[in-house]
C-alpha positions in Angstrom: 59.7 -70.3 -14.5 58.2 -70.0 -10.9 54.6 -69.0 -10.3 55.4 -65.4 -9.2 57.4 -64.6 -12.4 54.7 -66.2 -14.5 52.1 -64.1 -12.8 54.1 -60.9 -13.4 54.6 -61.8 -17.0 50.9 -62.6 -17.5 49.9 -59.2 -15.9 52.3 -57.3 -18.2 51.0 -59.2 -21.2 47.4 -58.3 -20.2 48.4 -54.6 -19.8 50.1 -54.5 -23.2 47.1 -56.2 -24.9 44.6 -53.9 -23.1 46.6 -50.9 -24.1 46.6 -52.0 -27.7 42.9 -52.6 -27.6 42.5 -49.1 -26.1 44.4 -47.5 -29.0 42.1 -49.3 -31.4 39.1 -48.0 -29.6 40.4 -44.4 -29.7 41.2 -44.7 -33.4 37.7 -45.9 -34.1 36.0 -42.9 -32.4 34.5 -39.6 -33.4 34.3 -36.7 -31.0 31.2 -34.9 -29.7 31.5 -31.8 -27.5 34.0 -28.9 -27.7 37.1 -29.5 -29.9 39.4 -28.4 -27.1 38.2 -31.1 -24.7 36.5 -34.2 -25.9 33.3 -34.9 -23.9 32.3 -38.2 -25.5 34.3 -40.2 -28.0 31.8 -42.2 -30.0 32.9 -45.4 -31.7 32.2 -45.4 -35.4 30.8 -48.9 -35.0 29.5 -50.1 -31.6 31.7 -52.9 -30.2 30.2 -56.2 -29.1 31.0 -57.1 -25.5 31.9 -60.8 -24.7 30.0 -62.9 -22.3 31.3 -62.7 -18.8 30.2 -63.8 -15.3 30.9 -61.7 -12.2 29.2 -61.0 -8.9 27.6 -57.7 -7.7 27.7 -56.3 -4.2 24.7 -58.4 -3.2 26.4 -61.6 -4.5 24.0 -61.8 -7.4 25.4 -62.8 -10.8 26.3 -60.0 -13.1 26.8 -60.8 -16.7 26.4 -59.3 -20.2 22.5 -59.5 -20.0 22.6 -56.9 -17.2 24.1 -54.4 -19.6 21.0 -54.5 -21.8 17.8 -52.5 -21.8 19.4 -49.3 -20.6 22.4 -47.1 -21.0 25.3 -48.1 -18.8 28.3 -46.1 -17.5 31.2 -48.4 -16.6 34.2 -47.5 -14.6 37.1 -49.9 -13.7 39.1 -49.4 -10.5 39.6 -50.7 -6.9 38.4 -49.7 -3.5 41.9 -49.0 -2.0 42.6 -46.5 -4.8 43.9 -43.2 -3.2 42.7 -40.7 -5.8 41.4 -41.6 -9.3 38.6 -43.9 -8.1 37.2 -41.6 -5.4 37.4 -38.6 -7.7 35.7 -40.5 -10.6 33.0 -42.0 -8.4 32.2 -38.6 -7.0 32.0 -37.2 -10.5 29.5 -40.1 -11.3 27.5 -39.2 -8.2 27.3 -35.6 -9.4 26.3 -36.8 -12.8 23.6 -39.0 -11.3 22.3 -35.9 -9.4 22.3 -33.7 -12.5 20.3 -36.3 -14.4 17.8 -36.7 -11.5 18.6 -40.4 -11.0 17.8 -43.5 -13.1 14.1 -43.5 -12.1 13.7 -40.1 -13.9 13.6 -41.7 -17.3 11.3 -44.1 -19.2 14.5 -45.9 -20.4 16.7 -45.7 -17.3 20.5 -45.8 -17.1 22.9 -47.4 -14.6 26.4 -46.7 -13.2 28.5 -49.8 -12.7 31.8 -49.9 -10.9 34.0 -52.9 -11.8 36.8 -53.8 -9.3 39.9 -55.2 -10.9 41.2 -56.2 -7.4 39.2 -59.2 -6.4 41.7 -60.3 -3.9 40.7 -57.4 -1.5 37.4 -56.3 -3.0 34.8 -58.7 -1.8 31.1 -58.1 -2.5 30.7 -56.8 1.1 33.6 -54.4 0.7 32.2 -53.2 -2.6 28.7 -52.7 -1.1 30.1 -50.5 1.7 32.4 -48.6 -0.6 30.0 -47.7 -3.4 27.1 -46.9 -1.0 29.4 -44.1 0.5 29.3 -42.4 -3.0 25.8 -43.3 -4.2 23.3 -46.0 -3.3 22.2 -46.3 -6.9 25.6 -47.6 -8.0 26.1 -51.2 -9.0 29.5 -52.7 -8.0 30.9 -55.9 -9.4 34.0 -58.0 -9.4 35.2 -61.6 -10.0 38.3 -63.7 -11.0 40.9 -62.3 -13.4 39.9 -65.1 -15.8 36.6 -63.3 -16.2 37.9 -59.7 -15.9 40.8 -59.9 -18.3 39.0 -60.9 -21.5 36.4 -58.3 -20.8 38.9 -55.5 -20.1 41.0 -56.4 -23.1 37.9 -56.2 -25.4 36.9 -52.9 -23.9 40.3 -51.4 -24.2 40.8 -51.0 -20.4 44.3 -51.6 -19.0 45.1 -52.6 -15.4 48.2 -53.9 -13.7 48.4 -55.2 -10.1 51.6 -54.5 -8.2 53.6 -57.6 -7.3 52.8 -58.6 -3.7 52.7 -61.5 -1.3 49.4 -63.5 -1.1 47.2 -61.9 1.6 49.0 -58.6 1.6 46.8 -55.6 2.4 49.0 -52.9 0.9 49.7 -52.9 -2.8 48.8 -50.7 -5.7 46.8 -51.3 -8.9 47.3 -49.2 -12.0 44.2 -48.8 -14.1 42.5 -46.7 -16.8 40.6 -43.6 -15.8 38.1 -43.4 -18.6 34.4 -44.0 -18.2 32.8 -46.3 -20.8 29.4 -45.9 -22.2 27.4 -49.0 -23.2 24.2 -48.7 -25.2 20.9 -50.5 -24.4 21.9 -53.3 -26.8 24.9 -54.1 -24.5 27.5 -52.8 -26.9 30.4 -50.4 -26.2 29.1 -47.1 -27.7 31.8 -44.6 -26.6 34.3 -43.3 -24.0 34.3 -40.4 -21.7 38.0 -39.6 -21.3 39.5 -38.1 -18.2 39.3 -35.4 -16.9 35.5 -35.5 -16.8 33.2 -32.5 -17.6 30.1 -33.5 -15.6 27.7 -30.9 -17.0 28.7 -31.8 -20.5 28.4 -35.5 -19.8 24.9 -35.0 -18.4 23.9 -33.1 -21.5 25.2 -35.9 -23.8 23.5 -38.6 -21.7 20.2 -36.8 -21.4 20.1 -36.5 -25.2 20.9 -40.2 -25.7 18.5 -41.4 -23.1 15.6 -39.3 -24.4 16.1 -40.1 -28.1 
């Protein structure tokens, strides 16, 4: 089996495993918010997150320890995304505005954008991209060897379109949900798409102030 076929097979396998993990997350949740549209799906038991090592937009190490001590909103995507990522990051900016920003709370929160396209999304690219939406956002990426175990555990699926090395134009399929991590660094719940920003702000304000 040549390298390109092996890579495609590996990506498909990751997508299948991630999707299976995602189903497990959804089955283990309880819903808060209006019955007709789930605002926050809360896991019946918070899920431990594995150790990982990535780099943020300032080329500083970003690992599990940086998901502790505050609530964290995680979104997985890529900077060349034509629609889902810009829309979701704009929603997260509106959420940040509604909450008054992380500095408004004794126990703050953070928004973290994880790029699953490390081939194109360098720290410098992430810095420029996220600053356009909100300077408070953290942006991180790293090798697939670090991203894949993390996304599988979190129930996030992504698949990179087959392309030649160095190509600038290719697509990445990925989940649209926003994950909520508690101050202990565990997956607490999921905000499914489409996102109701005022309802999300109400949920988060309650959790942060408890």
